N, C-alpha and C positions, 0 to 999 in steps of 0.2 A: 768543270772549268772554275778554278778557284778565284780567278780574277775578272770574272764576267761582269761587265758593266763598268769596270773601273777605267778611268781615263788617266793615261800616263803620258808625260812628255819624256821622251829619251833624248838626252843631250850627249853628243859625242864630240870629243876634243881630239887635237892632233897627237895621238900616241899610237905606237905600233900595236898596242892591245886593242885598237878599234876594230880589228877583224873579229874579236869576240863579240862585239856589239851585233854583228849580223845574227849570230847564233842566239844571242840574248833576245833580240827582237822577235825571232821565230818562236821562242819559248813564251814570251809575253802574249803574242797573238794566239798561240795554241791554247793558252789558259783563259782566253776570252777577253783580254784587255783591248781597249782602243788606244792605239799608240800614235803619237805624232812626233816625228823625228826632227831635231834641230841639230845641225853640225856647224862647227866653226869652220872658217876658210882653210885652216891648216888641215883639218880632218879629211878634206876632199882628196889629200894626197895619200891617205891611207885606206879609205873606204868609198865605194861608188854610190853616189846619191841615187842612181838608177836601181841599184839592188835594194836599197833601203826603202825607196818609194813603192817598188813592187811588192815587198813583203808587208809593209804597213798599210798599203792601199791608200796612202795619203802622200801629198806632195812634200818632199823634204825641203825644210826651210833653212836657208843659209844666210841670206842678206837682210839687213833692215830695209833696204830700199831695192826695188826690182823694177825696172822699166819706169812706169808712171805710178806705181803703187808702193805702199809700205806695209810691212808686217806689223800687225797690231800686237805688240808684245805685252801690253796690259791685258788684253782679251786672252791671250795665250796663257798668261800667268794665273788668270782666274779660271780657266777652263779645266785645268787638271785636278785630279785627286792626289797625284804624286808627281813630282819632278825628279827624275833619276838621271844623274850625269855619270856615264860609264863608257869609256874610261874618263877619269879626271886627271888631266896632265898637270905637272908642276906649274906651268905657266898659267893656266886657268885658275888653279888653286890660289896662286898669289893675287890674281885679279879679284876673285871672289872675296879674299880676306880683306882687301883694301878698297872694295866698292867700285872698282874700274868697270867701265861699260863701253867697250869698243867694238862689240859685235852682238848679233841678235841673241845668241845664247845667254850672254851676260845680262842683256836687257830683260829677257824673260825671267832670269833668275832673280834679279832685283825687283821684279814686278810680281813675282809668284806669291799668291796667298796660300798655297798649299805646302805641305811638308816637302823638303828637299833631301834627297838621299844621294850619296856620292860614293863611287868605287875608285879610289886613287890608283894610279899605275905609273910607275917610273923606275929608274934604276936604283940599286940599293943606296948608293952614295948620296943621290938626290933625296931619297926618302928619309935618310938619317940625318940630313943637313939641319942645323938648328933653325934655319929660317923656315924650312918645310914644316918641322914640328910646331913652330910658332903659328904658322898659317893654318894648320890643321886645328890647333886649339882654338884659334880665333873663329874659324867657321863653325866649329862645334859649339862655341859659346853663343853663336848667333841662332842655335837651334837646329843646324843641319845634322842629319844622321850619317855617320861616318862608317862605311863597311871596312872591315879589316883587310889589309893586304895579305896576299899569300907568300910563301917562301918557295923558291925553286929557281929554275933556269931563267935568266933575263935575256933580253935582247942584246945586251952588250956581250953576251957569252959567259958572264959571270953567274954565280949561283948565290942567291941571298933573298932578302925581303924586297918587296915592291911590286910583285906581280899582282895584276888585277885579279879580283875574286872570280872564280869560274862562273859562267852564266847560270848554271844550275843552282849554285849557291846564292846568287843575287836574287833569282826568282824565289827561292825559299825565304830569304829575308823580307822580300816584298809581301809574300803571302802572310808571314807572321805579323808583319807590320799592320796590315789590314785587319787580321784576326784579332789583334790586341788593342787596335785603336780606340774602340769604344766599349771595352769590357768593363770599365768602371762608371759608365754612364748612369746617372742617378744616385751615385755614391758621394757622400759628403765626408771628407777627410780632414782631420786636425793633425797637423804636424808641428813639432817644435824643433828648433835648429839653433846652432851657435852657442856661445858661452853665455854666461851671466856674469856681470860685474857687481861685486858686493862692496859698497862704499865704506872706507874706513873714515875718510874726511873728504872735503870737496876735490882733493887732487889724487889721493891714493885709493886703491881698491884691491880686493882679493878676486882673482879670476883665473882663467887658464887660456891656452892657446887654441882652443877650438875655432876652426874657420867657419863652420856651418855648411861646408860643402855637401856633407852627406844628406842633411835634412833637405837642402835646397834641391839636390838631384832627385830625391824622392818626390817632392812637391811638383817638380818639373815633369817627371815621368807620369805621375797619376793625372796631372792636368792634361797631358798629351793623350791619355787613355780615357778621357771623358769625365773624370771625377771633378767635383767642386771642392777646391782646396782652400783651407784656412791655414796660413802659416804664421806661427808665433815665432819671431826671429829675435835672438839676442843681438847684441852689438857685433856686427859682422859687415865686412866691406865686400862680400862676394855679390856679384851681379845676379839678378834673377831674370831668366830668359823665358818667361812664360807669363800668361795673364791669369793671376790668382783670383779666386773669389774674394779673399780678404787677406791683407798683410798687416799683422799686428807687430810693431816693433816694441821691445821691452829692453830694460837695462839689467835688472836684478831677478833674483829667484821669486821673490814676492809678486812682482809684476807679471812674471811668466805664469805663476800658479793662478793668479786672479783672472788672467786672460784665457787660460785653459778651462777653468771652472765655468766661465761665462759661456763658452762655446761648446763644451763637451757634450752636453745633453742633446744637441741637435745633430751630432755627427754619428755616422755609421762605422767609421775607422779612426783610431787614434794612434799615431806613431810618435813616441817620445824620443826623438833622437838628439835632443840638445844635451850639451855637456854643462849641466847645472853645477854651479860652485858648490863645493863640499861644506863650506863655512861661511858664515856672514857675522860681521860684528854685532854684539848686543847694542851698542850705541854708535851712532855716527856723529863724529865731531862736526860742529857747525862751521869751524874755521880750521885751516891747515894746521895739523899738530907740528909743534916745534921739534926739531931733530933731538933736542935734549930731553 
């Protein structure tokens, strides 16, 4: 049982693909996971809470308030090792991307201190709509793990992209996630990212169009997998969605070199992914050089 002892919140939203969540729940339980199920009010139209509670051996949670009690979403968000939302409907995706909180599932999501994994499910036209793409990019930037959609027959009768990943594949993703989660624990990594700007005068510089995306992605992945990461970052506007051990911002190649040499001896891994400028002026003018 590869998931023995793991605590997983399974969130189910209002999508026809919710029927797959019953099979997914069975697989998670079979692999030894302890699962608590939260469904949105719309999901009740697609899947039975009785079936889910019977399989999970836990009460299915739906409402923030029930009779004279309330569901402690903060406690739930701190209980789990992983929160999995499968299927993730277009509606819930939009709410996650914009921080809306009008049901228990979203309240737990916003309170979760554990990693969040989602398996989108919707028709192809909805999946390819620009607003959906923007929402996917946004929740991915928040640090959520997006499972790829499948291509095949859809509920509309069309064939295309948008099918939720099959339960077997989702379980494999979860197993790999836990297997890889701490495989860099005890490792100290030095990563460089972004361009360098080599000043000609106080206004002009020699540089390139590097964004720093690749180096930042490497830093985020190593951090997720337990490494202590030092990121030496050139002038970049990219967001960093992880808690680094140290972030050193530099402007030019000389500053990047000095920062790396200061940290290198204490690191076990060094990844030099910055796009360092090929040239630097011999002298930097103190004032803006006249056009003439």
